Each structure stands twice: as structure tokens, then as C-alpha cells.
C-alpha positions, 0 to 999 in steps of 0.5 A: 499499499502506497503512503499519503506522501508517495501519492502526494508525489505521484499527483504533482508529477501527474499535474507537472506532466499534465501541464506540459502537455497543455502548454503543447497543445495550446501551441498546436491549436494556435496553428491548427484549422477546422476539426483539428482545432476544434478537437484541440480546443475541447481536449484542452478545455477538458485537461484545464478541469482535469488540473483544476481537480488535480490541484484541489487533490494535491492540496488535499493530500498536502493538508493531510500530510501537514496534520 
């Protein structure tokens, strides 16, 4: 069973990876056209929501580790 600290570190790494992916997708969307741009825009929206959720989870994990 993983410790809370390990889970916290994994979530932080996941966030960092998804932030890098988001930056790359935004760059691609700037030069994309048509259906590709639409798909990238939708994916960016989903990724932004996911990052917000992961940020809240990370904050909860940090709070658990402080107590």
C-alpha cells in the first residue's frame, strides 16, 4: 500500500506532465484549422478541468501531510 506522501508526489508529477501537455496543445491549437482546432480546443478544456481537480486533490493531500 502506498503512503500518502507517495501518492502526493505522484499527483504532483502527474500535474507537471499534464501542464506540459497543455502548453504543447495550446501551441498546436494556435496553428491548427478546422476539425483539428476544434478537437484541440475541446481537449484543452477537458485538460484544464482535470488540472483544476488534481490541484484540489493535491491541496487535500498536502493538508493530510501537515496534520
